[in-house]
N, C-alpha and C positions, 0 to 999 in steps of 0.2 A: 504493500500500500504506500502510495506517495505521501511524503510529508506535506503538511498543509501550506506553510509559508517559508519562503527563502528570501534572501536579499543579495543583490549584486551591488557591491560598493566599488565605484570606479575611481581610480587614483593613478592613472597611467600617464597623465599629461605632464608636460614640463612647465609650461607657462612662463612668459617673459615679462609680464606686467609687474611682477613682484620685485624685479630688479635684484634678485639674489641668485647666487650660484646653486644653492639648494632648491630643489623643487618645493613648491609652496605647501604641498600636503605633508611634507616631512619637517617643516619648520616647527619650532617649539611654541606651544601656546600654554602658558603656565609651566608646568613641569613635565609635559609630555608632548609628543608629536601630534599635530592636528589630526592626522589619520586615526590615531588611537582614540582620541576624543570621539570621533565619529563612530568607530567600531564599537566603543563601549555603550553608546546609546542603543544600538541594535542588539548588542549582547544582553542588555537588560530587558528587552522586550520579550515577554513570555511567549508571544505568538510565533516568534521566529525560531525555526528549527536549524537552519544552516545559512552560512554566509559565504559567498564567493568574493574574494578580494582580487581586483585586477589592477596591476601596477606595471611600471616599466620593467623591462627585462633585467636591467641592472639592479633593481630594487627588490626582487623577489626574496632573496635570502635574508636581507636585513629586516624585511617586513615579517617574515616567518619568525625571526628571533624576537622581534618586538611583541608579536602575538603571544609567544610563549612567556616572555618576561612579564607582560601585563595580564596574563591569565585569561585571555579571550578564547573561550572554548568552542564557540559556534562557528568559527571560521574553519570550513572544511577543505578549502582550496585557496591557494595563492597562485595566480597565473599571470603570465606576461601579456600585456595588452597589444593592440594593433596600432596602425598609423593614425587612425581616427578614433574619436571617442566611441562612435557607433560600432566599430570593429571590436573595441575592447569590451563593450557591453555584450556583444554576441558571444565572445569567448567566455564571459562570466555566466551567461545564461546556459551555455552548454555544460557547465559544471553542476548544475542543480537538477534534482529530480523532485520537483514540488508542483503543487497545483497552482499556487499563486506566487508572485514575486514582486518585491519592492526593488526599484532601481534608484540608486542614490549617489550623488556626488560626494567623493571623499573629503572635499573641502567645504562641506556644509556641516560643521560639528554641532550646531545649535538647534537642529530640528527637534521639536518636542515629540515625545513618545505618543502622546494622545493624538497629535495631528497625524503622525505616521499610521497609527492604528485606525484613525478615521478614514484615511486614504485607502487602506487595506479593506475596511468594511464596505466602502463604496465600490471597490473593484469586485468584491464578492457579489454585491447586489447587481451591478451594471456591467461588469466585465473589464472596465478600464477607468482609472481615475488619476488625477494629478493634484498635488498641492499647488496653490497659487494664492496671490494676494491682489486685491484691487489696486490698480495704478492710481497713485496720488497726484501725479503731475499731468498737466495738459500735454498730449502727444501730438506732434506734427509730422506729417509725411512730407519729406523734402526731396527734390530732384537732385540730379548730379551737379547742378549749378548752385545748390544751396538755397533754392527758392521754395517756399512752402507751397505744397500742392493741395493738401486737404488737412482738416483737423477732425480726426475720428472722435466719436462720442466717448468720452472717458468712462462712462458708466458701463460700456461693453468691453473694456480693456482690462486684462488681468496679466500680472507678471508671473510667469510659470516657474515653479521651483521643483525640487525633488524632496522626498521620494515621489516616484510615479509608480503606480500599482496596476498590475495586469494579471489576467489569467496567463500562466506561463506559456501554454500552447499558443495563445493568441499573439503575444509579443514576439515569441520565437518565429512564428510564421511571418510576422511583419518584417522582422530583420532578414529572414531568408528571401522574402520577396524583394526587399530593398537591395540586397546583394545581387540578386538576379538582374535587377533593373539598372544597377550601377548608380543607385540613388543614395545621396548622403543627406540626412536630415539634421536639424538643429537639436532635436531631442527625441526621445523614444516615442512619445505620444504622437509625434508627426508621422512616424512610420505606421503606427496603428491606424491613424486617421486615413492614410492612403488606402487601407483595406476597406474603407467605408464603415468602420466601427466607431460609434460615438464614444467620446472620452469626456467624463464628467469632472468638473472642477470642484475641489474641496478646499475651503478657505483655510489658509495656514497663518503664518505669523511673520511680521516684518523682520524679526530677529533671526530668522532662518537664512542667514546671509551666506553667500558664496565668497570665500576668501580668495581674492585674486590680486589685490593691490596692497601696498604698504598701509594705506588708509584703512582697508578692511581689517588688516591684522591689528591695528591700533584699536579699532572698534571691537574686535573679537576679544581683546584683552579686557576691555571694560565689561563686556557681556559676561565673560568668565568670572570676573570679580563680583559682579552683581549676583550671579547664580550662587556663588560661594556664600555671599552674605545672606541670601534668602533661605539657605538650608539650615 
């Protein structure tokens, strides 16, 4: 019998916007690497049975060592990723034998467990769901010359986050179809949408930030301190 829920945590990117030699997911936040903070959140989720971690080929061994050092038991595989995030996710999906899967960015260490759980619950109900937050700012569509073309209604715009939750067979089929078509999407829900499958938005939290720049890292340190004070 398949396990109910697994997670693919993707941390194979290098990232240049952080301006550091070390990849952003391995930078220290508090007293441990960012990727460990992320994994610990999913480790604590009782619903999750197994985790596939996807990292750069040169980082597999040290991540295995950290997983052992920090006592993360649910990681059942650490695999090298591909050239694109999409390829890395596919490699992670191939490691799991579960009914449902959460796909999450390794550099989003502040996702709340109740929000990840709500995303999973919605995927069970409807087949596919993503965490997202309403856009706060006015958004303009601009042409190549920098001239505003349209102003979309902000009430219909959401900023998409992770985790994204799917029936495993559905998202795997979506990835396989994208590979067949040579299509690269910006997130996993985009691949599922291509199959004509509706994806439901579950409201998340603005603190579920993706750490990509030095400013993000500074904000993350403040969030970590606040969480410590609230415990």
